[in-house]
N, C-alpha and C positions, 0 to 999 in steps of 0.2 A: 365883211370881205365878199367878195363877188367872182362869179367865174367869167372870163370873156372869151373862152374858147376851149378847145380840147386840151385839158391839163395846162391851161393858162389862168392863173390866180393873180386877183388884185387884193391886197391886204392892207389894213390900218395898222400902224405900228405906233406906240408912242413911247416915249423915253421920259421917266420919272426919276426923281432924286434930288438931294440936297445940293444948295447952290456950290459950285466949285467941284463937284465930283467928276466932271468930264465928260458930261452928256453930250454936249455940242461937239468937242473934240473927237468923241468915237464916231459921231455921225460925219462929219468932215473927213475924218482918215477914211471911212467905208464909202462915201458917194464920191469923194474928189480926190482921194488918196493925199489929203494935205494935214499939216500938223502945224499949229502956232503955239509957241512958248506962252505967250500972253494972248488969252481969248476974252474977249470982250462978254459981260453977262447978257444971257438971252432976255429980252423984253416980252413977256406974255407968251409967245411960242414962235418957233421957226418951222417951215415946212420944206421937206425935201421929198425927192422921188428917186427910186433906184430899181432898176430891172435886173434879176439874177436868172441865169440859166443853170437849171440842175439837169440830173440824169431823168428825173422823173416828170419835168415839165418846167414852166417859166412862170416866175412869179414876180410882179410890180408891188413894191412897198411904196405906200404913201406915209411917210415918217413926220411925225409930230415930236418936236423936241422942245418940252415945256420947260418955263424958267423955274428955278430952284427956289427963288425968294420967297418968303412967307406971305407977301402981299398978294401974290399971284395964285396962292393955293385954291383959292374959290374958283379960279378958272380951269383947275385940272379935270374935273368930271366931264367938262365940255370935249375935251381931247380924248381921255380914254373911254368914254362912253361909245360903244359900238366898235371898239378897237378888236383886232384878231390876235394882237399880242402886245405885251407891255414889257419894257425893260426897265427894270430899278437897278439903278447905278449908284455904289457907294465909293468914297475915297479910302483906300486901305490904310492911309496915314491919318485918318480922323474917325474916332470912336463915335462921335456925334453924327458923323454922316452915316455910319451903319445903323445907329439907332433911328435917325431919320428914314433910313431906306427900309426899316421893318416897319414902321409906320406906315408907308406907301404900300407895302404888302398888305397889311391888314386892311387898308381901304379898299384895294382891289378885291379882297376876299369878300368884304361886306356888301360889295356893289353885285356880287352874285353872278356872274357870267361863267358858267361851267365849262364853256370851251375856250377860255382865254388861255392863251399860252404866255407863262410868265417866267421871265428870266431875271434872276439875281446876279449881277456884275458886279465883280470886285474890281475896280479900276485903279490905274497907276501902279501896275504890278512892278514898273521899272524903279520905284522908290522903295526897294527892298529895306533900305537901311532906316527908313522912317516909319515902317510899318508899325500899326497900332492894333489892327484887326487879323488876326492869324487866318490862314487859309481855312483850316480846319473848322474854326468858328463859324465862317460864312457858309462852308460846304454843310455843316451840321444843320445850320438853320433853313438852309434851301431844301435838305432832305426832310426834315421834319415838316416843312410846309409844302412839301411835292412840287418844288421849284426846280427849273434847271439853273444850273451855277457854272460860271465862268470867271476866270481872273484875265483882266485884259489889260493892255496897254497902249492908249492912242498914240503916245510918243513913239514907241517900238513898232506899233501895229500887230503886237502880239494878241492872237485870239480875235481880232477885230473881225475879219472875215468870216471866221469860224461861227461867230456868234450868230451873224446874220444868215448864213448858210443853214445853220441847225434850225433857226426859226423858219426859213423858208420850207426846209423838208418837212417840218411838223404840219406846216400850213397845208402843203400840198398832201399830206396825208390824211388832214381832216377832210379836205374837199373831194378827194377820191380814196375812202376807204376800202382796204382789201380789195383792190382792183383786180389782183390775180385770183383772189377767192370768187370774185363775182363772175369772171370769165370762166372759171371752172364750173360753177354753178350752172350758168347759162350753157355750157357744153354738155353737161349731165342731162339738163331738160330736153335740149334737142335731141340727144341720143336715145332717151326715153321715149320721146314723141316719135321718132323713127322706127324705133322696135314695135311701137303700139300699131303704126300705120302698116309696117309689113306683116305683123300678126292678123290684122284684120284682113289683109290681102290673101293669106295663106289658109285662113280658115274654111271658105267656100271650097277650095281646091282639095284642102285635106277631108273635108266631109264627103264631096264627090268621090273620092280615090277610095273612101272607107265606106261607102254607103251599105255595104252587106253588113259590116261590124256594126254599124249604127243601127241598122234594121232589127238584128239580133238584140241588142243592147235596149232598145226603146221598146220592141213588141211589135206586132201587127197593127196597121192603123185602124182605127175603128171603121164600122160600116156606115156610110152615109146614108143609105136607102135602107133601113131594117125591114124585114119582111112583113106584109100587110097582114099576117095572120095575128100579129101582136096588136093590131089596132081594132079599136071599136068605131063605128060612124058617130059623127058628132050628134048631138041632141037636134031634133028638127025645128026647135024654134030658134035655133041659131045657124041653120042653113042658108046659104047665102043664094040669092036669086040670080045672080050674074054667072056666065060660064066659067069663069075662073073659080077655083075651090078657094074657101078663105084660109088664111094663115093663123095658126093657133100658136100664142105664145106660152110656152111652159117652161119655166124655170130659166127664162132669159134666151131658149133656142126656139127655132122656127120649126113647124111640122107641117108639112104641106098636105093640108087636105083632113088628115085623121089624126087623132091622139091615142096613144098606148093606152090599153084598158087599165092597167095598173095605175096609170098617172091619172086618168079620167076619173077614178073612183075615189081619189084621196086629195085632189089638188083643185083650187080653183083655176078657171081657165078664161084668158081674156082673147076674145077673137078678134083679129084685125082683118079688115076687107084687103082683098088682093089688088095689085101686089103690095109687098111689105114695104115700110118705109126704108130709106137707104142708112139711116142711123136709127137704132132703137133707143127709146127713152131710158134715162138714167134710172127712174123709179116709175112704176105704173101701178096706178091703183086699180086693183081687180075686185070683181064682185062675184060672189058664188054663183053658179050656174043654177 
């Protein structure tokens, strides 16, 4: 299955079933609106295309009508491999046809494509008088195997278009899951982003407008130039001969020229010549004075 545009889907569809179940008649009724009372058996496979326009988008079906004869069974995997949908057709007037249809369902389940849309179709509903497979039997089997189920008649066109339209809606739903949900999620993301941008724009104005309140909350700012009475001169062996006083690194902070006496007595000090570096090293190996 491939996307060819905005909600335009191209899907491979394969019809499987016993010989004489009416697979070709269903396709001809859907594609060309024709029905032939006597239809020649398909040799190998026949190929058709049809485009459906649905409310949700447009889907183009590539339809493979496989032969029902046993000698062509080995070719079937070549047609249903990679298919987006499979229609298993049986004749309601033949129990053998229904048994054969169940074998096709099991084969499709074994090939293990979890995204395959499988429909069980009970064809020739116009031959009610010759019915051998009751509607409830086919419907229950489809329910037990999680299949779609329809009774059709290629002769009277009963449920033929409905069959392909339902498959088309399923395929578009798979290709564009939860479109409305995705739109809602995107809208919520945009709304949250807009709120964050607005918040960051309002914070500076709010802080400026309530600066006095923030000052009381945070407290007075620390003094950047503490009194020199708390400082002791650096040891003479580390005094700088240059005119600019050295910078002393203490606990990651710069003290211009002097060091507090309380710190000088208990802390190893690393003297950096003036001027200080623009970026302080992450770790500095210090030696005791």
